[in-house]
N, C-alpha and C positions, 0 to 999 in steps of 0.2 A: 666524523669530525673533521674540520678544517685544520690543515698545517701548513705554515709557510716558512722557509727558509732563505735568508739572505746574506751575502759578505757585502760589507760596506764600510763607509768612514763616518764617523761622528761629525756632524755639521759644527756641534759647539759641547762645552763641558756639559756633563750629567747635572741634574739637579736632583735633590732629595726633598722629596715634598713628604705632607703629612696630612691625613682625610681620617676623619672619626677615630685618632688615635693611633692610625697605622702608617707607618713609613713606606714610602715607595720611591723608585728613581724614575724620571723621565728624561729621554734624549730623543735625538733626531738622527737617523741613518740616511746616508744619500747613497744609491748605488747608481752607477754611470756605466752604461752599455753602448756600444758602438750599433747604429742602426741607419739603414739607409734611408735617407731623406733626399728628394728631388735628385736621385742617382748619385748622391755623394755618401760615404760614410762619415757620420757625424756623431759625437757624444751626446747621448741622452740621459738626463738624471732624473730619477724617480726618488722622491723623499718618504721615508716613513717615520711615523711617529711611535716611539716604543715606550712600554710602561713595564718596569721589573720590581716584581713584589719584595726583591730579596735586597733590602735598602741595607743590610749588615753584611752582605757579602764581602770579601776582600778584593774583589775585582772592581767594585765600584769606584774606589780611588784612582782607579786607571783609565776611567771613562773620560777622556779630554780629547778637545778637538782635534781631529785629525786621525784619532787611534783607529785602526782597522779592526772590525768585530764579526763574528759569526754568530748570526741569531736565529732560533727556532722559536716558534710561538703559534699563538692561534690570531688568525688577522681579525680584525674589524674594520669598519668603513663607516664614513660621516661625510655627508653632502654639504657643502656652503656657498654662499654666495661671495666670490672674490671680489673685492673692489680695484683689484690691479688689472684683472682680465676682464672683469664685467660680463661674468659668466658663472654657472653653476660649476665646483669645482668637486673633486673626491678626495677626501683625505682618508690614505691606507695607514691605520695604526696595527700595531702587533703589541699583544698581551704576551712577554717572553717569557718562556718555559726554561730555555737555555741560552747561555750567553758564554762566548769564548771570545779572547783576544787573539788575534792573527796578526803574525810579525811582531814587529820592535817597534815601540813609540819614539824611541831614541833615534837621531839623526846619527849615523855611525859615519865617522871620516873614513875616507879610502887609506887602506895600508901603504905605507911607503914601501915601493917596489925595488928598491936599492939594497942590495945585501951588505949585511954587517960583516966587515972583516976585522 
């Protein structure tokens, strides 16, 4: 059995879709890592297309752009011709078994360091 685990950020809000009377959620997750390119450390981003069959899960309402998530699931692969890059590309998908929110989706203001007297 193949298993993949990633931690990344949603590129857009998740979408609830329907197929043959079954509801599911789709979203894309970006994972950015630093890799050495031409002797320099540069950020390299890999995108994953995710499908989650638990559209009724309470966590779905929090799947918004920028939310960091921890995903576990079964990988899938699809080759396609890229009109942008003019070559064959590989799309990596994940059939999500487990989904957890990581961190807070809210932007917190820094606390005032001035002591109250």
